[in-house]
ZASEKE-379859 format. One line per 10 residues: their letters; for each residue x, y, z of C-alpha. Coordinates in steps of 0.5 Angstrom, whole numbers, padded with zeros to 4 digits, m for minus. Example, Ala and Ser with C-alpha at 12.3 -4.5 7.8 and 13.67 -1.06 7.14 Angstrom:
! residues 2
AS) 0025/m0009/0016; 0027/m0002/0014
END
This chain:
! residues 469
MTTLAQPPLR) 0026/0030/m0009; 0030/0026/m0004; 0036/0023/m0007; 0040/0018/m0003; 0047/0016/m0003; 0049/0010/0000; 0051/0011/0007; 0056/0007/0011; 0052/0002/0015; 0055/m0002/0021
GDQIARFDVA) 0053/m0009/0024; 0051/m0006/0031; 0046/m0001/0027; 0043/m0007/0023; 0042/m0011/0030; 0040/m0005/0034; 0035/m0002/0028; 0032/m0008/0024; 0026/m0009/0029; 0019/m0011/0028
GPRYTSYPTA) 0015/m0005/0027; 0009/m0003/0022; 0009/0000/0015; 0005/0006/0017; 0000/0005/0011; m0005/0008/0017; m0004/0011/0024; m0007/0008/0028; m0005/0001/0025; m0010/m0004/0023
DRFVDAFDAD) m0008/m0009/0029; m0011/m0003/0033; m0018/m0004/0030; m0024/m0006/0035; m0030/m0010/0034; m0034/m0005/0038; m0033/0000/0031; m0039/m0004/0027; m0043/m0004/0021; m0047/0001/0025
AYRAALEQRA) m0041/0006/0026; m0039/0005/0019; m0046/0007/0017; m0046/0013/0021; m0039/0015/0018; m0042/0015/0011; m0048/0019/0014; m0044/0024/0016; m0040/0025/0010; m0046/0025/0006
AGIGVVGGAR) m0049/0031/0010; m0042/0035/0009; m0041/0034/0017; m0034/0036/0019; m0033/0039/0011; m0028/0045/0011; m0028/0050/0006; m0034/0047/0003; m0031/0041/m0001; m0031/0034/0002
APLSVYVHIP) m0025/0030/0002; m0024/0027/m0005; m0026/0020/m0005; m0023/0013/m0007; m0025/0006/m0008; m0021/0000/m0007; m0024/m0007/m0009; m0021/m0014/m0007; m0021/m0019/m0011; m0019/m0025/m0007
FCESVCYYCA) m0018/m0031/m0012; m0012/m0034/m0014; m0011/m0040/m0019; m0004/m0042/m0015; m0001/m0040/m0009; 0005/m0036/m0008; 0009/m0038/m0002; 0011/m0031/0000; 0004/m0028/0000; 0001/m0025/0006
CNKVITRHHE) m0005/m0022/0003; m0013/m0025/0004; m0014/m0030/m0002; m0017/m0036/m0004; m0014/m0041/m0008; m0018/m0044/m0013; m0019/m0046/m0021; m0026/m0046/m0020; m0027/m0039/m0024; m0035/m0040/m0023
RAAEYLDALE) m0034/m0038/m0016; m0033/m0031/m0018; m0040/m0030/m0020; m0043/m0031/m0013; m0037/m0026/m0011; m0040/m0021/m0016; m0047/m0021/m0014; m0044/m0019/m0007; m0040/m0014/m0009; m0046/m0011/m0013
AEIALHTAQL) m0050/m0011/m0006; m0045/m0008/m0003; m0044/m0002/m0008; m0052/m0002/m0007; m0051/m0001/0001; m0046/0005/0000; m0051/0009/m0005; m0057/0008/m0001; m0053/0013/0004; m0048/0017/m0001
GTGTPLSQLH) m0053/0017/m0007; m0051/0016/m0014; m0046/0020/m0018; m0041/0021/m0012; m0034/0024/m0016; m0029/0019/m0016; m0022/0020/m0017; m0019/0014/m0015; m0020/0007/m0016; m0016/0001/m0015
FGGGTPTFLS) m0017/m0007/m0016; m0012/m0011/m0012; m0012/m0018/m0009; m0011/m0024/m0010; m0011/m0023/m0017; m0016/m0018/m0020; m0015/m0021/m0027; m0018/m0028/m0025; m0024/m0025/m0027; m0026/m0026/m0034
DAELERLMGA) m0027/m0020/m0039; m0034/m0020/m0038; m0034/m0021/m0031; m0029/m0014/m0030; m0034/m0011/m0035; m0040/m0012/m0031; m0036/m0010/m0024; m0034/m0004/m0028; m0041/m0002/m0030; m0044/m0003/m0023
LRRAFRFDAD) m0038/0002/m0020; m0040/0007/m0026; m0047/0007/m0025; m0046/0008/m0017; m0040/0013/m0018; m0038/0019/m0023; m0031/0018/m0025; m0027/0024/m0025; m0024/0025/m0033; m0017/0026/m0030
GEYSIEVDPR) m0018/0020/m0024; m0013/0015/m0023; m0016/0008/m0024; m0011/0002/m0023; m0011/m0005/m0023; m0006/m0010/m0021; m0004/m0016/m0026; m0001/m0022/m0026; 0003/m0023/m0032; 0002/m0030/m0033
TVTAERLQHL) m0006/m0029/m0033; m0006/m0023/m0038; m0005/m0022/m0046; m0004/m0016/m0050; m0011/m0017/m0052; m0014/m0017/m0045; m0010/m0011/m0044; m0014/m0007/m0049; m0020/m0010/m0046; m0018/m0007/m0039
ASLGFNRLSL) m0016/0000/m0043; m0023/0000/m0046; m0026/m0001/m0039; m0023/0006/m0037; m0016/0003/m0033; m0011/0008/m0034; m0006/0005/m0029; m0003/m0002/m0029; 0001/m0006/m0023; 0005/m0012/m0025
GVQDFDPAVQ) 0007/m0017/m0020; 0014/m0019/m0022; 0018/m0020/m0015; 0024/m0023/m0018; 0027/m0025/m0025; 0032/m0030/m0022; 0029/m0037/m0024; 0032/m0040/m0018; 0028/m0035/m0013; 0021/m0036/m0017
KAVHRVQPYE) 0022/m0044/m0016; 0023/m0042/m0009; 0017/m0038/m0008; 0012/m0042/m0013; 0012/m0036/m0018; 0015/m0038/m0025; 0014/m0032/m0030; 0020/m0031/m0035; 0023/m0025/m0036; 0021/m0025/m0044
DVEKLIAAAR) 0013/m0025/m0042; 0014/m0019/m0038; 0017/m0015/m0043; 0012/m0017/m0048; 0007/m0015/m0044; 0010/m0008/m0042; 0011/m0007/m0049; 0004/m0009/m0051; 0002/m0004/m0046; 0006/0002/m0048
RLGSFRSINV) 0003/0001/m0055; m0004/0002/m0053; m0002/0009/m0050; m0008/0008/m0046; m0004/0007/m0039; m0001/0013/m0036; 0003/0009/m0031; 0006/0002/m0031; 0008/0000/m0024; 0013/m0006/m0022
DLIYGLPKQT) 0013/m0010/m0016; 0019/m0013/m0013; 0021/m0016/m0007; 0028/m0017/m0004; 0029/m0022/0002; 0026/m0028/m0002; 0029/m0035/m0001; 0035/m0036/m0005; 0036/m0029/m0007; 0043/m0026/m0007
PESFQRTLQQ) 0045/m0019/m0007; 0048/m0021/m0014; 0042/m0025/m0017; 0038/m0019/m0014; 0042/m0014/m0018; 0041/m0018/m0024; 0033/m0017/m0023; 0035/m0009/m0022; 0039/m0009/m0029; 0033/m0013/m0033
VNVLRPDRIA) 0028/m0008/m0029; 0031/m0002/m0031; 0031/m0004/m0039; 0024/m0005/m0038; 0023/0002/m0035; 0017/0002/m0031; 0014/0009/m0029; 0014/0006/m0022; 0017/0001/m0018; 0015/m0002/m0011
LYAYAHLPER) 0020/m0005/m0008; 0018/m0009/m0001; 0022/m0012/0004; 0020/m0019/0005; 0016/m0021/0011; 0017/m0028/0014; 0012/m0029/0019; 0010/m0037/0018; 0006/m0037/0024; 0001/m0032/0022
FKPQRRIDAA) 0001/m0034/0014; 0001/m0041/0012; 0004/m0041/0005; 0010/m0038/0008; 0011/m0045/0012; 0013/m0048/0005; 0019/m0043/0005; 0026/m0046/0008; 0028/m0040/0013; 0035/m0043/0012
DLPAPEQKIS) 0034/m0040/0005; 0033/m0033/0007; 0038/m0028/0006; 0041/m0025/0012; 0040/m0018/0015; 0046/m0016/0012; 0044/m0018/0005; 0038/m0015/0005; 0041/m0008/0007; 0046/m0009/0001
MLAASIDALG) 0040/m0011/m0004; 0036/m0005/m0001; 0043/0000/m0002; 0044/m0003/m0009; 0037/m0002/m0011; 0037/0005/m0009; 0044/0007/m0012; 0042/0003/m0019; 0035/0006/m0019; 0037/0013/m0018
AAGYDYIGMD) 0043/0012/m0023; 0037/0010/m0028; 0033/0016/m0027; 0028/0014/m0021; 0027/0019/m0016; 0026/0015/m0009; 0020/0017/m0006; 0021/0014/0000; 0021/0007/0004; 0019/0003/m0001
HFALAGDSLS) 0017/0007/m0007; 0021/0009/m0013; 0018/0014/m0019; 0020/0017/m0026; 0021/0024/m0025; 0015/0025/m0030; 0010/0021/m0026; 0005/0023/m0022; 0008/0020/m0016; 0014/0024/m0016
IAKRQGRLHR) 0011/0030/m0018; 0007/0030/m0012; 0013/0028/m0007; 0016/0035/m0010; 0010/0039/m0009; 0009/0036/m0002; 0002/0032/m0003; 0005/0025/m0002; 0001/0021/0003; 0000/0014/0005
NFQGYSTQPD) m0006/0010/0005; m0007/0002/0005; m0004/0001/m0002; 0002/0005/0000; 0004/0012/m0003; m0001/0016/m0006; m0002/0022/m0009; m0008/0025/m0006; m0008/0027/0002; m0014/0026/0006
CDLIGLGVSA) m0018/0022/0001; m0024/0018/0004; m0023/0011/0002; m0029/0006/0001; m0026/m0001/0002; m0031/m0006/m0002; m0030/m0014/m0002; m0028/m0019/0003; m0023/m0016/0008; m0022/m0009/0005
IGRIGATFSQ) m0020/m0004/0009; m0023/0003/0009; m0023/0010/0011; m0028/0015/0012; m0027/0022/0016; m0024/0020/0022; m0025/0013/0022; m0022/0006/0020; m0026/0000/0018; m0025/m0007/0016
NAKTLPEYYD) m0030/m0012/0012; m0031/m0019/0014; m0025/m0023/0013; m0028/m0030/0011; m0033/m0031/0004; m0038/m0034/0008; m0039/m0028/0014; m0038/m0023/0008; m0044/m0026/0004; m0048/m0027/0010
AVHNGRFPVV) m0048/m0019/0011; m0049/m0016/0004; m0054/m0021/0003; m0058/m0019/0009; m0058/m0012/0007; m0052/m0011/0012; m0045/m0007/0011; m0040/m0013/0012; m0036/m0008/0017; m0034/m0013/0023
RGLALQRDDL) m0028/m0008/0026; m0025/m0001/0026; m0024/0005/0030; m0026/0012/0031; m0020/0016/0032; m0019/0021/0038; m0015/0028/0037; m0009/0025/0040; m0009/0020/0034; m0010/0025/0029
IRRAVIMAVM) m0004/0029/0032; 0001/0023/0032; m0002/0021/0025; 0000/0028/0022; 0007/0027/0025; 0008/0020/0023; 0006/0021/0015; 0010/0027/0015; 0016/0023/0017; 0014/0017/0012
CQGHVVYESI) 0012/0022/0006; 0017/0028/0007; 0022/0025/0012; 0021/0032/0015; 0017/0035/0020; 0016/0042/0021; 0014/0044/0028; 0010/0050/0026; 0006/0046/0021; 0003/0042/0027
ESAWLIRFAD) 0003/0047/0032; m0002/0052/0028; m0006/0046/0025; m0007/0043/0032; m0006/0049/0037; 0000/0045/0041; 0007/0047/0043; 0011/0041/0039; 0016/0041/0044; 0011/0040/0050
YFAPELEQLR) 0007/0035/0047; 0012/0031/0044; 0017/0032/0050; 0018/0024/0051; 0019/0023/0043; 0024/0028/0042; 0028/0025/0048; 0028/0019/0044; 0030/0022/0038; 0036/0024/0041
ALAQQGLVVF) 0039/0017/0041; 0037/0017/0034; 0040/0023/0032; 0047/0020/0035; 0046/0015/0031; 0045/0019/0025; 0038/0017/0023; 0035/0024/0024; 0038/0031/0025; 0035/0037/0029
EDDGLRVTPL) 0034/0043/0025; 0031/0050/0027; 0025/0049/0024; 0024/0041/0026; 0026/0035/0025; 0029/0031/0018; 0030/0024/0017; 0038/0023/0014; 0040/0019/0008; 0042/0014/0013
GWYFVRAVGM) 0035/0014/0017; 0031/0013/0011; 0033/0005/0011; 0030/0005/0018; 0024/0011/0017; 0020/0006/0020; 0023/0006/0027; 0023/0014/0026; 0016/0013/0026; 0015/0008/0031
VFDKYLQVER) 0018/0014/0036; 0011/0017/0035; 0007/0011/0036; 0003/0012/0043; 0001/0005/0042; 0007/0002/0041; 0011/0006/0046; 0005/0003/0052; 0005/m0004/0050; 0012/m0005/0046
SRTRFSRII) 0009/m0012/0043; 0011/m0012/0036; 0011/m0019/0034; 0005/m0018/0030; 0009/m0014/0025; 0015/m0015/0020; 0022/m0013/0021; 0024/m0007/0018; 0030/m0009/0014
END
């Protein structure tokens, strides 16, 4: 298990490595998707899965489903998600009609009863839907797929929209994992990002979830780098989170990209903490959570030792997908809903980003896929290396060589030369069997992964990405 002592950081290291770069929830990254990969290409990928083409050892890749619910009652200024701000809950009815039509398109290709091992409702705010609407949607999914008895079925919850009674209803529908958006408990920070939710409300909600006994894991999302945050104020938030003791903690760096995300223009850049303060928050978080018994999973996730995410890390089964770290490697993912991203075999796909375009496609019997990518052999090799960096912090040369029939030192000669500079800075070390990320390097692990990103190395344009710290 990755345990990190706080290493010393120099100002020149922060300046050098606090650059813009991908989070590597996929490789190639979503900005590389092309319009040429359309609904027909996506259908072909589903047909190949149904026919078992590319199956190794007689077993298809496990199947996961992501459902995007875009609606929110109010805007959080930091948010970069695809969302629709509205208080008109009746708009959900048309969206559910469209989701059911999109599900039917998939069962027409895959048949009904395909085993489903993971399900995640994200947004937006999934709990924008009423209890009856959530029941309707889960019913449609259960008719289309066969839910594994030991599967992971999670939903993102806005604590401001959920009561103990609603939690009980979620449990009755089969959800066994919760993710609560907290971000920060400091009142000044909450006001600055337009998301006010007292600590006491979250405390009562987590207590109610635990009394039910139906949720295997409770996750809390935090963000460092928000306006009005200081290392001292965030330390208080960490202390409160440690009292709540969620099973998992997702700790994200705020990405300030107001030119891309309109709500962020309401944030005064002068209120944002400096990079040195953000590093201090990250370092203090790693120390505080480690002292409280959390394992550092990687880049932005922590988990208690008994949680399945921590177990997957110890067993070498950790993976990253579009929701972050996952317990299932090489999992096919169906993305349902507006803007949802999926992966089938060696392809990535993304649905239309606007409701009118999404509705038009599914109501006319077409998959709403508007772009994607069919991965080439080089993409697959580099994805394997980048995922090893991001998930294990360790690249074993022989493992890559035997899987892809290459000689690592030859194939990645330019990359290894670049890594020598990172090694001199203390971010990586070369070992007899491969390459390992150091405790210091985990702060900048995205920079290590970027070395193997062919597209970045060729183009070197990173303005579309958030900064690493």
